[in-house]
Each structure stands twice: as C-alpha cells, then as structure tokens.
Backbone bond lengths (Angstrom), bond angles and torsions (degrees), N, CA, C in turn:
res aa  C-N    CA-C-N  psi(-1)  N-CA   C-N-CA  omega(-1)  CA-C   N-CA-C  phi
1 M - - - 1.437 - - 1.540 110.81 -
2 M 1.293 115.96 -25.12 1.459 119.09 -177.67 1.514 112.49 -61.54
3 L 1.332 117.17 -38.17 1.460 121.24 178.35 1.521 110.03 -59.81
4 Y 1.320 116.89 -43.56 1.454 120.87 -178.03 1.552 109.74 -67.13
5 K 1.307 117.28 -38.69 1.477 120.65 178.42 1.546 109.73 -63.75
6 T 1.332 116.12 -41.75 1.437 119.82 177.43 1.514 112.44 -61.42
7 M 1.310 117.01 -42.28 1.459 120.76 -180.00 1.548 108.87 -70.04
8 A 1.314 119.46 -40.47 1.464 121.26 179.16 1.525 110.95 -64.99
9 L 1.309 118.39 -39.97 1.427 121.81 177.13 1.527 109.89 -64.67
10 G 1.333 117.21 -41.42 1.479 118.82 177.36 1.506 112.44 -60.86
11 L 1.319 115.51 -39.08 1.446 119.74 177.22 1.532 111.46 -60.17
12 L 1.357 116.47 -44.89 1.427 120.40 178.34 1.505 112.19 -67.05
13 E 1.305 117.56 -37.43 1.471 121.20 178.57 1.509 112.08 -67.16
14 S 1.329 117.31 -23.08 1.437 119.62 176.78 1.492 114.02 -74.81
15 R 1.318 115.18 -5.71 1.471 123.46 175.55 1.521 106.77 -122.37
16 P 1.337 117.01 80.48 1.480 121.73 -170.65 1.521 114.80 -55.04
17 R 1.302 117.60 -39.92 1.508 118.28 -179.52 1.489 110.37 -63.83
18 L 1.332 117.71 -47.59 1.444 121.53 179.72 1.536 109.42 -62.66
19 H 1.308 117.33 -47.48 1.462 121.55 -179.85 1.524 111.04 -55.92
20 H 1.333 115.83 -46.12 1.466 119.30 -179.75 1.525 112.88 -62.93
21 R 1.313 115.90 -44.45 1.473 120.29 179.37 1.548 112.45 -62.71
22 L 1.353 114.52 -43.25 1.462 118.28 177.09 1.528 111.81 -62.31
23 K 1.307 114.60 -42.23 1.467 119.11 178.06 1.514 110.75 -62.97
24 A 1.316 116.72 -46.75 1.459 121.80 -178.37 1.489 112.14 -61.91
25 E 1.346 115.21 -34.00 1.488 120.61 -177.85 1.541 111.76 -92.55
26 R 1.329 114.92 7.45 1.463 121.53 179.11 1.497 113.34 59.07
27 L 1.344 116.53 37.21 1.457 121.87 -179.52 1.554 112.08 -116.96
28 L 1.330 116.21 4.23 1.437 119.96 -174.73 1.548 110.18 -64.01
29 L 1.271 117.23 -48.94 1.473 121.05 -178.63 1.556 111.49 -59.09
30 R 1.287 116.18 -50.27 1.466 120.15 -177.88 1.523 111.26 -63.95
31 T 1.324 116.24 -40.19 1.487 121.16 177.85 1.513 109.27 -63.88
32 T 1.337 116.50 -46.85 1.449 121.14 179.77 1.507 111.87 -59.45
33 E 1.323 116.78 -43.96 1.456 121.90 177.75 1.513 112.65 -61.75
34 N 1.333 117.02 -42.68 1.462 120.59 179.83 1.554 110.80 -65.15
35 L 1.316 114.30 -43.75 1.484 117.89 177.00 1.517 112.38 -63.35
36 A 1.334 115.53 -38.93 1.463 120.07 177.47 1.515 110.78 -62.60
37 R 1.285 118.54 -43.07 1.488 121.44 178.17 1.546 110.39 -61.80
38 E 1.345 116.12 -44.10 1.447 118.25 176.22 1.509 113.66 -62.99
39 L 1.333 115.83 -40.09 1.475 120.71 178.16 1.532 109.72 -63.66
40 K 1.295 118.48 -47.22 1.464 120.85 -179.86 1.534 111.66 -61.06
41 A 1.308 117.13 -46.59 1.441 120.38 -179.56 1.541 111.59 -65.03
42 G 1.330 115.21 -40.14 1.457 118.15 177.59 1.520 112.53 -66.29
43 H 1.338 116.23 -39.52 1.447 120.83 176.79 1.511 111.21 -58.29
44 E 1.316 115.88 -49.86 1.450 120.07 -179.62 1.508 112.25 -61.23
45 A 1.335 117.33 -43.50 1.474 122.39 -178.74 1.528 110.44 -66.09
46 W 1.316 118.52 -45.94 1.494 121.98 178.56 1.491 109.13 -64.24
47 T 1.306 120.48 -40.71 1.483 121.69 -179.04 1.508 109.40 -62.69
48 R 1.313 118.63 -45.77 1.482 120.57 178.47 1.507 110.08 -61.22
49 R 1.301 118.20 -45.88 1.469 122.84 -178.02 1.514 111.03 -61.95
50 L 1.325 118.23 -46.94 1.457 122.08 178.06 1.508 112.08 -64.63
51 A 1.298 117.73 -38.34 1.472 119.54 -179.50 1.511 111.08 -67.84
52 R 1.334 116.03 -34.38 1.452 120.03 176.57 1.507 114.08 -71.22
53 S 1.336 113.62 -38.64 1.511 118.58 -175.08 1.500 112.41 -73.91
54 C 1.334 117.75 -26.08 1.469 119.70 -178.30 1.536 108.55 -148.31
55 P 1.348 118.80 77.81 1.442 122.64 -175.25 1.550 115.02 -51.72
56 P 1.335 119.69 -37.54 1.471 117.80 179.64 1.512 113.45 -65.71
57 R 1.307 118.33 -10.82 1.441 123.47 -178.05 1.556 110.90 -57.22
58 G 1.323 117.03 -38.36 1.434 121.07 179.76 1.550 110.67 93.48
59 E 1.298 112.51 151.04 1.486 118.82 -175.55 1.531 111.14 -66.33
60 V 1.311 118.30 -41.29 1.482 120.11 -178.77 1.513 111.33 -64.98
61 Q 1.326 117.83 -46.72 1.439 120.67 -178.74 1.524 111.00 -67.01
62 A 1.362 117.49 -40.37 1.491 119.25 176.94 1.545 109.54 -64.08
63 G 1.308 118.79 -37.40 1.483 120.36 178.22 1.504 111.49 -65.02
64 S 1.300 116.24 -44.09 1.441 120.83 179.31 1.514 112.63 -63.07
65 E 1.355 117.66 -46.89 1.436 121.52 177.33 1.502 111.13 -66.28
66 G 1.320 117.54 -36.66 1.464 122.13 179.05 1.511 111.67 -61.76
67 L 1.358 115.07 -41.24 1.447 119.40 179.29 1.543 111.19 -64.12
68 E 1.358 114.57 -44.16 1.443 119.52 178.68 1.560 111.29 -57.33
69 L 1.313 115.65 -48.12 1.448 120.45 179.53 1.524 111.08 -62.80
70 A 1.329 118.18 -42.93 1.476 119.81 179.24 1.513 110.80 -64.11
71 L 1.325 118.02 -37.10 1.479 121.12 176.48 1.528 109.62 -60.50
72 W 1.333 116.21 -45.01 1.486 118.30 178.86 1.502 110.94 -61.39
73 D 1.371 117.97 -40.42 1.460 122.24 179.11 1.546 110.81 -60.19
74 V 1.337 116.04 -45.94 1.442 120.32 -176.37 1.605 109.79 -70.34
75 E 1.337 116.55 -38.27 1.435 118.94 175.00 1.530 111.80 -62.51
76 D 1.330 115.70 -40.58 1.446 120.37 177.29 1.543 111.72 -64.49
77 L 1.301 116.83 -39.58 1.455 121.03 176.70 1.531 110.51 -59.34
78 V 1.320 116.50 -48.44 1.493 119.08 179.64 1.499 110.40 -62.47
79 A 1.319 117.62 -42.58 1.471 121.24 179.37 1.512 112.17 -61.64
80 R 1.346 115.33 -43.04 1.487 118.77 178.27 1.547 112.95 -64.46
81 L 1.336 116.26 -40.25 1.441 119.20 178.21 1.538 110.82 -62.45
82 L 1.350 114.70 -43.90 1.457 117.22 177.22 1.496 113.68 -63.65
83 A 1.321 116.21 -42.49 1.487 121.29 179.82 1.517 112.25 -62.38
84 E 1.346 115.70 -30.36 1.442 120.92 -178.39 1.533 110.40 -85.08
85 G 1.337 116.41 -2.60 1.473 120.43 178.09 1.507 114.13 81.31
86 T 1.300 117.29 20.04 1.458 120.63 178.36 1.518 108.15 -61.58
87 E 1.323 115.08 129.24 1.466 121.66 178.48 1.519 109.68 -74.32
88 P 1.366 115.90 146.28 1.470 118.15 177.96 1.560 113.89 -51.65
89 A 1.332 114.64 -36.92 1.447 116.36 -179.74 1.516 113.90 -62.19
90 D 1.329 115.72 -21.28 1.481 120.80 -177.90 1.544 111.50 -98.20
91 F 1.303 118.46 -3.99 1.475 121.96 -176.23 1.544 112.54 -58.81
92 P 1.348 118.60 -50.70 1.494 115.10 -175.57 1.547 111.77 -57.90
93 A 1.323 117.70 -42.85 1.480 120.33 -178.44 1.542 109.31 -70.09
94 A 1.319 117.87 -40.81 1.488 121.12 -179.00 1.532 110.05 -63.42
95 I 1.284 116.79 -41.55 1.483 119.09 177.08 1.527 111.04 -62.56
96 A 1.326 116.36 -45.23 1.459 121.20 -179.59 1.526 111.17 -62.57
97 E 1.346 117.26 -37.51 1.487 121.63 -177.63 1.504 112.41 -79.31
98 R 1.361 117.41 -43.49 1.460 120.73 -169.07 1.511 114.65 -107.66
99 G 1.310 116.68 -2.34 1.423 118.17 -171.46 1.516 116.00 -80.04
100 R 1.268 117.84 -3.39 1.458 119.91 -176.48 1.526 111.81 -71.58
101 L 1.320 114.77 74.28 1.482 118.40 -175.67 1.529 112.00 -100.75
102 R 1.281 115.89 17.18 1.462 119.80 -172.00 1.537 112.17 -69.18
103 P 1.288 115.53 142.01 1.494 117.42 176.03 1.514 111.38 -71.45
104 A 1.288 115.62 157.89 1.520 119.86 -178.00 1.488 109.19 -71.15
C-alpha cells in the first residue's frame, strides 16, 4: 500500500495549491489514503481486465499497463473534482463517494 500512497501524494504535490490547502486544513493524509485506496483498487481491476482480454500479454505487462491506466483514472478524478469546484475540505469524502472508476 505504501507505493500507492507515495504515488497519490506525488499526484497531490503536482497541484501545489490543492496540496497546500489540504495540508493547511489537516486533510492531506486522509486525502492521500483515499486516493491510494482508489489507485490500488483500480490497478487490480485494470490488471485483471487486461489479463483476461489478452492472455499472452503476461502478468507483469498487464500489471504495468493496469497501473498506468489506474493512475490516469485517479488523475482524472482529481481534475474533475477541481473543475467542479470541490473544496479541499470535501476532497476525502468526494473521493470515497465518486472514486469508484474501476473497470468491470
């Protein structure tokens, strides 16, 4: 889970204004953890889907591609929340509610 938290934190750090507000409002850890959970779940779901859709791909390649797709999903979620004007104080709950972007 630590890898996912590191990636989630990096995503938040790439948006300095959001990162600063979350930190100031003491929501950075909870937001990072929620994003990390979404990232992990998305990674697992994408990896399963890719492995099923093209078995010769191999587990390692499917896992790598699945992580890349899951990262895009999480980045898109953060971008959508920002575009909709979601306040940093509402980010942890919004991620938990709307983050379920996993493929079937």
